[in-house]
PAKOLLO-891596 format. One record per residue: x, y, z of N, C-alpha, C in turn; chain; residue in three letters. Coordinates in steps of 0.2 Angstrom, whole numbers, plus 5000, padded with zeros to 4 digits. Last residue first. Layout:
% residues N
   nxx   nyy   nzz  caxx  cayy  cazz   cxx   cyy   czz  chaine  residu
     X     Y     Z     X     Y     Z     X     Y     Z       A     ALA
...
This chain:
% residues 96
   nxx   nyy   nzz  caxx  cayy  cazz   cxx   cyy   czz  chaine  residu
  6041  5556  5177  6046  5554  5172  6053  5555  5175       A     TYR
  6033  5560  5187  6031  5554  5183  6036  5552  5178       A     HIS
  6038  5571  5193  6037  5565  5197  6035  5559  5193       A     ARG
  6039  5580  5183  6045  5577  5185  6044  5571  5190       A     MET
  6026  5584  5182  6029  5581  5176  6035  5577  5178       A     ILE
  6024  5591  5194  6020  5585  5192  6023  5581  5187       A     GLN
  6034  5601  5192  6035  5596  5198  6031  5590  5196       A     VAL
  6028  5608  5182  6034  5605  5181  6036  5600  5186       A     LYS
  6016  5613  5188  6016  5608  5182  6022  5604  5181       A     VAL
  6022  5621  5197  6018  5616  5200  6017  5610  5194       A     ALA
  6028  5631  5189  6032  5627  5193  6028  5620  5196       A     GLU
  6016  5636  5183  6021  5633  5179  6026  5628  5183       A     LEU
  6011  5642  5195  6007  5637  5191  6012  5633  5186       A     LEU
  6020  5651  5198  6019  5646  5203  6015  5640  5199       A     THR
  6020  5660  5187  6026  5656  5188  6025  5650  5193       A     LYS
  6007  5665  5188  6008  5661  5182  6015  5657  5184       A     TRP
  6008  5672  5200  6003  5666  5200  6005  5661  5194       A     ALA
  6017  5682  5196  6019  5677  5202  6014  5671  5201       A     GLU
  6010  5689  5186  6016  5685  5185  6018  5680  5190       A     ASN
  5992  5684  5186  5998  5689  5187  6004  5685  5186       A     ASP
  5981  5677  5174  5986  5677  5180  5991  5682  5180       A     TYR
  5975  5679  5162  5971  5678  5168  5975  5677  5175       A     ASP
  5984  5679  5152  5982  5685  5155  5977  5685  5161       A     GLU
  5985  5665  5149  5991  5669  5153  5988  5675  5156       A     ARG
  5973  5654  5151  5975  5660  5148  5980  5663  5152       A     LYS
  5972  5636  5149  5973  5642  5154  5976  5648  5150       A     GLN
  5973  5625  5141  5966  5629  5142  5967  5635  5146       A     SER
  5985  5620  5142  5984  5624  5136  5977  5628  5137       A     LYS
  5984  5614  5154  5988  5620  5154  5987  5624  5148       A     LEU
  5975  5603  5151  5973  5608  5155  5977  5615  5155       A     TRP
  5984  5596  5142  5978  5599  5139  5975  5605  5144       A     GLU
  5993  5592  5151  5995  5597  5146  5989  5600  5143       A     THR
  5986  5584  5160  5989  5590  5162  5991  5595  5157       A     LEU
  5982  5574  5150  5977  5578  5154  5980  5584  5157       A     GLU
  5995  5569  5147  5991  5572  5142  5985  5577  5145       A     THR
  5999  5564  5159  6003  5570  5156  5999  5573  5150       A     LEU
  5990  5554  5161  5990  5560  5166  5994  5566  5162       A     ARG
  5992  5546  5150  5986  5549  5150  5986  5555  5155       A     SER
  6005  5542  5153  6004  5546  5147  5998  5549  5147       A     THR
  6003  5535  5165  6007  5541  5165  6006  5545  5159       A     THR
  5995  5524  5160  5992  5529  5165  5996  5535  5165       A     ASN
  6004  5518  5151  5998  5521  5148  5995  5526  5153       A     SER
  6014  5514  5160  6016  5519  5155  6009  5522  5152       A     GLN
  6008  5512  5177  6009  5510  5171  6010  5516  5166       A     SER
  6018  5514  5192  6013  5517  5188  6014  5515  5180       A     VAL
  6020  5507  5207  6022  5507  5200  6016  5509  5196       A     SER
  6025  5514  5222  6019  5512  5218  6022  5512  5210       A     LYS
  6036  5509  5234  6034  5513  5229  6029  5510  5224       A     PRO
  6029  5506  5251  6033  5503  5245  6031  5508  5239       A     LYS
  6022  5510  5261  6028  5513  5260  6032  5511  5254       A     LEU
  6010  5503  5261  6010  5510  5259  6016  5513  5258       A     ASP
  6016  5490  5264  6013  5491  5258  6012  5499  5256       A     ASP
  6019  5494  5278  6024  5492  5273  6022  5493  5266       A     TYR
  6006  5496  5283  6011  5501  5283  6016  5500  5278       A     MET
  6001  5483  5281  5998  5489  5278  6003  5494  5277       A     LYS
  6009  5476  5290  6009  5474  5283  6006  5480  5279       A     GLU
  6005  5482  5302  6012  5483  5300  6013  5481  5292       A     TYR
  5992  5477  5303  5993  5485  5303  6000  5486  5300       A     PHE
  5994  5464  5304  5991  5466  5298  5992  5474  5297       A     LYS
  6001  5464  5316  6004  5461  5310  6001  5464  5304       A     ILE
  5991  5468  5325  5997  5472  5324  6001  5470  5317       A     LEU
  5982  5458  5324  5980  5464  5321  5986  5469  5320       A     GLN
  5990  5448  5330  5988  5447  5323  5986  5454  5320       A     GLN
  5991  5453  5343  5997  5452  5339  5995  5452  5332       A     ASN
  5977  5453  5347  5981  5459  5346  5987  5459  5342       A     THR
  5976  5439  5347  5972  5443  5343  5975  5450  5342       A     THR
  5985  5436  5357  5986  5433  5351  5982  5437  5345       A     GLU
  5979  5442  5368  5985  5444  5366  5987  5442  5359       A     ARG
  5967  5435  5369  5967  5442  5367  5973  5445  5365       A     ASN
  5972  5422  5372  5968  5423  5366  5968  5430  5364       A     ARG
  5978  5425  5385  5982  5423  5379  5979  5424  5373       A     VAL
  5967  5429  5392  5972  5434  5391  5976  5432  5385       A     VAL
  5959  5417  5391  5956  5423  5388  5962  5428  5387       A     ALA
  5967  5409  5399  5966  5407  5392  5963  5413  5388       A     VAL
  5967  5415  5411  5973  5415  5408  5972  5413  5400       A     LEU
  5953  5413  5414  5956  5420  5413  5962  5420  5410       A     LEU
  5953  5399  5415  5949  5402  5410  5951  5409  5409       A     ASN
  5962  5398  5427  5964  5395  5420  5960  5398  5414       A     ALA
  5954  5404  5436  5960  5407  5435  5963  5404  5428       A     LYS
  5943  5395  5436  5942  5402  5435  5948  5405  5433       A     SER
  5949  5383  5441  5946  5383  5434  5945  5391  5432       A     LEU
  5953  5388  5454  5958  5386  5449  5955  5386  5442       A     ASN
  5940  5389  5459  5945  5395  5459  5950  5394  5454       A     ALA
  5935  5376  5458  5932  5382  5455  5936  5388  5454       A     ASP
  5944  5370  5467  5944  5368  5460  5940  5373  5456       A     ASN
  5940  5377  5479  5947  5377  5476  5947  5375  5469       A     ALA
  5927  5372  5480  5928  5379  5479  5935  5381  5476       A     GLU
  5929  5359  5482  5925  5361  5476  5927  5368  5474       A     ASP
  5945  5355  5489  5938  5357  5489  5935  5359  5482       A     SER
  5955  5341  5487  5954  5348  5486  5947  5350  5486       A     VAL
  5955  5327  5487  5956  5330  5493  5955  5338  5493       A     GLY
  5962  5326  5471  5958  5323  5476  5960  5326  5483       A     GLU
  5969  5332  5461  5963  5336  5463  5959  5332  5469       A     GLY
  5976  5317  5457  5977  5325  5456  5970  5327  5458       A     ILE
  5976  5305  5470  5975  5307  5463  5975  5315  5463       A     LYS
  5986  5296  5480  5981  5301  5480  5981  5304  5473       A     MET
């Protein structure tokens, strides 16, 4: 007796249907896994430290310094001025 011999067409159709469903499940799982891998790669890239070029850092510092020079001390109360200077200090320390 050969495989599938003596089995009704309905049983063959049911088995084929089950096989197709199983193929779809495996394909969808593989797609999901590939998407998860891409997502994890992106997360990893986002967590890696970013290298900032020296010229970019210098231009940022120059821009920050010029902006600070343009500010008038008398336009700020003492607390606001201290906060402003502290924020500038933090920005400088991040890049040096």
